[in-house]
C-alpha positions in Angstrom: 0.0 0.0 0.0 1.7 3.1 -1.3 0.8 6.5 0.0 -0.6 7.5 -3.4 -3.5 5.1 -2.9 -5.0 7.5 -0.4 -4.5 10.6 -2.5 -6.8 12.1 -5.2 -6.2 11.2 -8.8 -4.9 14.7 -9.4 -2.2 14.2 -6.8 -1.3 10.6 -7.4 -2.1 10.1 -11.1 -4.2 7.0 -10.4 -7.9 6.7 -9.8 -8.8 4.7 -6.7 -12.1 3.6 -5.1 -12.9 4.8 -1.7 -11.9 3.1 1.5 -8.1 3.1 1.3 -7.6 3.8 5.0 -9.9 1.0 6.0 -8.0 -1.4 3.7 -4.7 -0.3 5.2 -5.9 -1.0 8.8 -7.1 -4.5 7.7 -3.8 -5.2 6.0 -1.9 -4.1 9.2 -3.8 -6.8 11.1 -3.0 -9.5 8.5 0.7 -8.5 8.4 0.9 -8.6 12.3 -0.6 -12.1 12.4 1.6 -13.3 9.6 4.7 -12.1 11.4 3.7 -13.7 14.7 3.0 -17.0 12.8 6.4 -16.8 11.0 4.6 -16.5 7.6 6.9 -14.6 5.2 5.8 -11.0 4.4 6.9 -9.5 1.1 6.2 -5.8 0.4 6.2 -4.3 -3.1 6.3 -0.8 -4.4 5.8 0.3 -8.0 8.7 2.7 -8.6 9.5 4.6 -11.8 12.5 6.5 -12.8 12.2 10.3 -12.8 13.0 10.5 -16.5 9.9 8.2 -17.1 12.0 5.9 -19.3 10.5 2.8 -17.7 6.8 3.5 -18.1 6.5 1.8 -21.5 2.9 1.6 -22.6 1.7 2.2 -19.0 0.6 5.7 -19.7 -1.5 4.8 -22.8 -4.5 4.2 -20.5 -6.2 6.2 -17.7 -3.2 6.5 -15.4 -1.0 9.6 -15.4 2.5 9.9 -14.2 2.8 8.1 -10.8 5.1 6.4 -8.4 8.3 8.3 -9.2 11.4 7.5 -7.2 11.7 9.7 -4.1 8.1 11.1 -4.4 5.9 11.0 -1.3 3.1 9.1 -3.1 5.6 6.3 -4.0 6.5 5.6 -0.3 4.8 2.7 1.5 2.2 3.7 4.1 4.2 4.3 7.3 2.2 1.6 9.2 3.0 -0.9 6.4 6.8 -0.9 6.1 9.1 -3.8 6.2 10.6 -4.9 9.5 13.5 -7.2 10.2 12.7 -10.5 8.6 10.3 -9.1 6.0 11.2 -8.7 2.3 10.9 -5.7 0.0 10.9 -5.7 -3.8 10.6 -2.6 -6.1 8.9 -3.2 -9.4 8.7 -1.2 -12.6 5.6 -2.9 -14.0 2.2 -4.1 -12.7 2.9 -7.7 -12.0 5.1 -8.4 -9.0 6.8 -11.2 -11.0 7.7 -9.2 -14.1 11.4 -8.2 -14.0 11.8 -8.9 -10.3 13.4 -11.6 -8.2 10.1 -12.7 -6.6 10.2 -16.1 -8.1 13.7 -16.8 -6.8 12.6 -15.6 -3.3 9.4 -17.7 -3.3 11.4 -20.8 -4.3 14.0 -20.1 -1.5 11.2 -19.8 1.0 9.5 -22.9 -0.3 6.2 -21.1 -0.8 3.3 -22.7 -2.6 0.4 -20.3 -1.6 0.3 -16.5 -2.0 -1.9 -14.2 0.0 -2.6 -11.0 -2.0 -3.5 -7.6 -0.5 -3.0 -4.1 -1.9 -3.9 -1.7 -4.7 -5.2 -1.9 -7.5 -7.4 -5.0 -7.7 -7.9 -4.5 -11.4 -4.3 -3.8 -12.2 -1.3 -4.9 -10.0 -3.2 -7.4 -7.9 -4.9 -9.0 -11.0 -1.7 -9.2 -13.1 0.3 -10.6 -10.1 -2.5 -13.1 -9.6 -2.5 -14.3 -13.2 1.3 -14.6 -13.3 1.2 -16.6 -10.0 -1.6 -18.8 -11.3 0.4 -19.5 -14.5 3.3 -20.6 -12.2 0.9 -23.0 -10.4 0.8 -21.1 -7.0 -2.4 -21.3 -4.9 -3.6 -17.8 -4.3 -5.9 -16.1 -1.8 -7.0 -12.6 -2.5 -8.3 -10.8 0.6 -11.3 -9.0 -1.0 -11.6 -6.4 1.8 -7.8 -5.7 1.6 -7.7 -4.8 -2.1 -9.2 -1.8 -3.9 -9.7 -1.1 -7.5 -9.6 2.0 -9.7 -13.4 1.8 -9.5 -15.8 -0.5 -7.7 -17.0 -1.9 -11.0 -13.4 -2.8 -12.1 -12.6 -4.1 -8.6 -15.6 -6.5 -8.8 -14.8 -7.5 -12.4 -11.2 -8.3 -11.4 -12.3 -10.4 -8.4 -14.7 -12.3 -10.7 -11.9 -12.9 -13.2 -9.5 -14.2 -10.5 -12.3 -16.5 -9.1 -12.8 -17.9 -12.6 -9.2 -19.1 -12.6 -9.2 -20.4 -8.9 -12.7 -20.8 -7.6 -11.6 -20.7 -3.9 -9.2 -17.8 -4.3 -11.4 -14.9 -3.0 -12.0 -14.6 0.7 -12.4 -11.9 3.4 -9.6 -11.0 5.8 -11.8 -12.3 8.7 -12.2 -15.7 7.0 -8.5 -15.9 6.3 -7.6 -15.0 9.9 -10.1 -17.6 11.2 -8.4 -20.2 8.9 -5.0 -19.3 10.3 -6.1 -19.5 13.9 -8.0 -22.8 13.3 -5.8 -24.5 10.8 
């Protein structure tokens, strides 16, 4: 969750649906439980160079210039920053797999299931989900811990992900219950 998610589209360059702060609070709970249970936590930030050389076709759609190195909106939310034992990966594109060392990290950690939370459901979360699915990971998307560019796009992305893995969408409450009882 980067600070730009809580800003207006004029300030951040990206449209987002309401409820960012509520999603952040829920993700903080998930991260705290994961740390206590020794579940690896990996943070990501979309970060672009100040000369915009790495945007590629990204600006052909609705989004404006966003997530520039050093800009305030690019920073992670202060309550969601890596701690000792967590991992952090910068990415230049939407998918957390594209052009990063995520796959090497997941293999090293012997991970077979990913829990996704963050912004935007219809962009970064969806593309990461698809790339993970194609790599045969099981995936859980915490529907109340993700937010889309609009509610319609958010719901459409959740439906598309559920199409690929029918049990992939759940609430943070259900996920926490499963952790405590499983």
